[in-house]
C-alpha positions in Angstrom: 13.1 5.6 -7.3 11.6 7.1 -4.0 8.4 6.1 -4.5 9.4 2.3 -5.2 11.1 2.0 -1.5 8.3 3.4 -0.3 6.1 0.5 -2.3 9.0 -2.2 -1.1 8.6 -1.2 2.8 4.8 -1.0 2.5 4.7 -4.6 0.9 7.1 -5.9 3.0 5.1 -4.7 6.0 2.0 -6.2 4.6 3.3 -10.4 4.2 4.7 -10.1 7.8 1.4 -8.5 9.2 -1.2 -10.6 10.4 -5.1 -10.2 10.0 -5.7 -9.4 13.9 -2.6 -6.8 13.9 -0.6 -6.4 16.9 -1.6 -2.9 19.0 0.8 -0.2 16.5 1.1 3.5 16.6 0.7 3.3 12.8 -2.8 1.4 13.0 -4.9 3.9 11.9 -9.1 3.3 11.5 -12.1 5.1 10.3 -14.8 3.0 12.8 -15.4 0.3 10.4 -12.4 -0.6 9.4 -8.3 -0.7 10.2 -5.3 -0.5 8.3 -1.7 0.0 8.8 0.5 3.1 7.5 3.7 3.9 6.0 3.7 7.2 8.4 5.4 10.6 7.0 8.8 11.6 8.3 7.2 13.3 11.2 4.7 11.1 12.4 7.3 8.5 12.1 9.8 10.6 14.9 7.0 11.3 17.2 5.9 7.9 17.4 8.3 5.5 16.7 7.8 1.6 15.8 7.3 -0.8 19.1 11.2 -2.5 19.4 10.7 -6.7 19.7 9.3 -9.1 16.7 5.9 -9.2 15.3 3.4 -11.2 18.0 1.4 -13.9 16.4 -2.0 -13.3 17.4 -3.6 -16.3 16.0 -4.7 -14.9 12.5 -3.9 -16.2 8.9 -0.5 -15.1 7.7 0.0 -13.3 3.8 2.9 -16.0 3.1 3.1 -15.5 -0.9 3.8 -12.1 -2.8 1.9 -12.6 -5.5 1.3 -8.7 -6.7 -1.3 -6.6 -9.2 -0.5 -3.0 -9.8 -3.2 -0.6 -10.7 -2.5 2.6 -11.7 -5.3 4.7 -11.5 -4.9 7.7 -13.9 -7.8 9.6 -15.4 -7.3 12.6 -17.4 -7.7 15.2 -14.7 -8.3 15.7 -11.3 -11.2 16.5 -9.5 -10.6 19.9 -9.6 -10.0 19.4 -12.9 -6.4 20.1 -13.4 -4.1 17.3 -14.9 -3.5 14.4 -13.7 0.5 13.3 -13.7 2.2 10.1 -13.9 4.9 9.1 -16.2 4.9 5.5 -18.1 8.3 5.7 -16.9 7.3 6.0 -13.1 4.8 2.5 -13.5 7.7 0.9 -15.3 9.6 1.2 -11.9 6.6 0.5 -9.5 5.8 -3.0 -11.8 10.1 -3.7 -12.0 10.1 -3.6 -8.3 7.5 -5.8 -7.7 8.3 -8.0 -9.8 11.6 -8.4 -8.5 10.5 -8.0 -4.8 10.0 -11.9 -4.9 12.9 -14.0 -4.3 15.3 -10.6 -3.4 16.9 -10.5 -0.4 14.4 -7.8 1.2 11.5 -10.8 1.2 13.8 -12.5 3.2 13.6 -10.5 6.0 10.0 -12.5 6.2 10.7 -15.5 6.3 10.9 -15.8 10.3 7.3 -14.9 10.3 4.9 -17.8 10.5 1.2 -18.8 10.7 0.2 -21.1 13.4 1.6 -21.9 17.1 2.1 -25.8 17.1 2.2 -26.1 13.1 4.1 -23.3 11.7 3.5 -22.3 8.4 5.8 -19.8 7.5 6.1 -17.0 4.6 7.7 -18.1 1.9 10.0 -15.9 -0.2 8.4 -16.4 -3.7 5.7 -15.0 -5.7 5.5 -12.7 -8.9 3.9 -9.9 -10.8 0.8 -11.4 -10.9 -0.9 -8.3 -13.0 -0.7 -4.8 -14.1 -3.7 -2.6 -15.3 -3.5 1.2 -16.2 -7.1 2.5 -15.4 -8.4 6.3 -16.8 -11.7 6.2 -15.6 -12.6 9.6 -13.6 -11.6 10.0 -10.3 -15.3 9.7 -8.2 -16.0 12.8 -6.7 -13.9 14.4 -3.3 -15.5 12.2 -0.6 -12.8 13.6 2.2 -10.5 16.8 3.0 -7.2 16.3 2.5 -5.2 19.7 3.4 -2.6 18.5 1.2 -4.5 18.6 -1.7 -7.7 20.5 -1.6 -10.3 19.4 -3.5 -8.7 16.3 -4.9 -9.3 13.1 -2.4 -10.1 9.7 -2.1 -11.7 7.9 0.7 -10.9 4.5 1.6 -14.4 3.0 0.9 -13.9 5.0 -2.7 -10.6 3.0 -3.1 -12.3 0.0 -2.2 -14.4 0.4 -4.8 -12.2 1.2 -7.3 -10.2 -1.7 -6.1 -13.2 -4.6 -6.7 -14.1 -2.9 -10.3 -10.8 -3.7 -11.5 -11.0 -7.0 -10.4 -14.1 -7.8 -12.2 -13.3 -6.0 -15.1 -9.5 -8.1 -15.3 -11.3 -11.3 -13.8 -8.8 -11.2 -10.9 -9.7 -13.1 -7.7 -9.0 -12.2 -4.2 -7.1 -14.3 -1.5 -4.5 -14.5 1.0 -1.9 -15.1 -1.4 -2.6 -12.0 -3.8 -2.2 -8.0 -2.6 -3.7 -5.1 -4.8 -1.1 -1.9 -5.0 -3.4 1.1 -6.3 -1.1 3.8 -7.6 -3.1 7.7 -8.1 -1.8 11.1 -9.6 0.5 13.4 -8.4 -1.9 16.5 -6.7 -4.9 13.2 -5.5 -4.5 12.3 -1.7 -6.7 10.5 0.2 -7.7 9.8 4.3 -8.5 7.1 6.0 -11.2 8.2 8.8 -11.6 12.1 9.4 -8.2 13.8 9.8 -6.0 10.7 8.5 -4.7 11.4 5.2 -2.3 11.6 3.0 1.4 13.5 3.1 0.2 14.5 6.4 -0.4 11.4 8.3 1.1 8.5 5.8 2.4 8.4 2.6 1.3 4.6 1.9 -1.3 2.0 3.5 -2.2 -1.2 3.3 -5.3 -3.5 5.0 -7.5 -5.5 3.2 -11.4 -6.2 3.4 -13.8 -8.9 1.7 -15.3 -8.0 -1.5 -18.9 -8.6 -2.6 -18.0 -13.0 -4.1 -17.0 -13.2 -0.1 -13.1 -13.1 -0.8 -10.7 -11.9 1.4 -8.7 -8.8 -0.9 -5.5 -7.5 0.8 -4.9 -3.9 -0.9 -2.4 -1.1 -0.9 -3.0 2.5 -1.4 0.1 3.9 -2.6 -0.3 7.7 -3.5 2.1 9.5 -5.8 5.3 9.7 -3.4 6.1 13.2 -2.4 9.8 13.6 -1.0 9.3 16.4 1.2 7.4 14.3 3.4 7.9 10.9 2.9 11.8 11.1 2.0 14.2 11.1 5.2 16.7 14.0 5.0 20.0 13.0 3.5 18.4 9.8 2.0 19.4 10.0 -1.2 18.5 7.7 -4.2 22.3 7.2 -4.4 22.0 5.8 -0.9 19.2 3.9 -1.4 20.2 1.7 -3.7 23.8 1.6 -2.7 21.9 -0.3 0.6 19.9 -2.5 -2.0 
């Protein structure tokens, strides 16, 4: 359930973020691309988000919520230890994504739009359009996440996985779709040098252009770590009461 809360925030933020996003302390880059992060508790406290509404900078806006869940869970991590991701965990994520469109939380995004004179507003619409459990092995650890020694996926490796699954499943990209990748407990990731899961972020979203020249909007969803991704005192019961 805690991971579901993180997923919902990450998804909601993505819908309101423009392709030419406004400057934010939660935007990080690896030199070739930039993503927007859901920060850890410590990072959030040190650099709270800017006040005021989002500013339209002239780019395209994601106006619908058609999501695709990729559960990337091979038998082992790169260091040989067993992965961990229960069927119940996967069901919760799919339920959250299926319920998001049409929910009151998504209504928050309908105030944002594309265009200046003829405005195209975000719609509270969409669906969970597909899901897939990928048991293919993780690639050799391409980065160094201090929270998960020996087990780390780079942003480039994540993008490769997304495109591979899209090809396998016949899924296409576009501004009305978002691909969320959930990885095993014990598997970390980094976006550039020291910007890593569980130290800088709990999740992030961004976009890239695939080999078919399609825009692919995606989200990196490391397995939830409540010690760094849940505010103290913010229990599951309290979160459920605010739904």
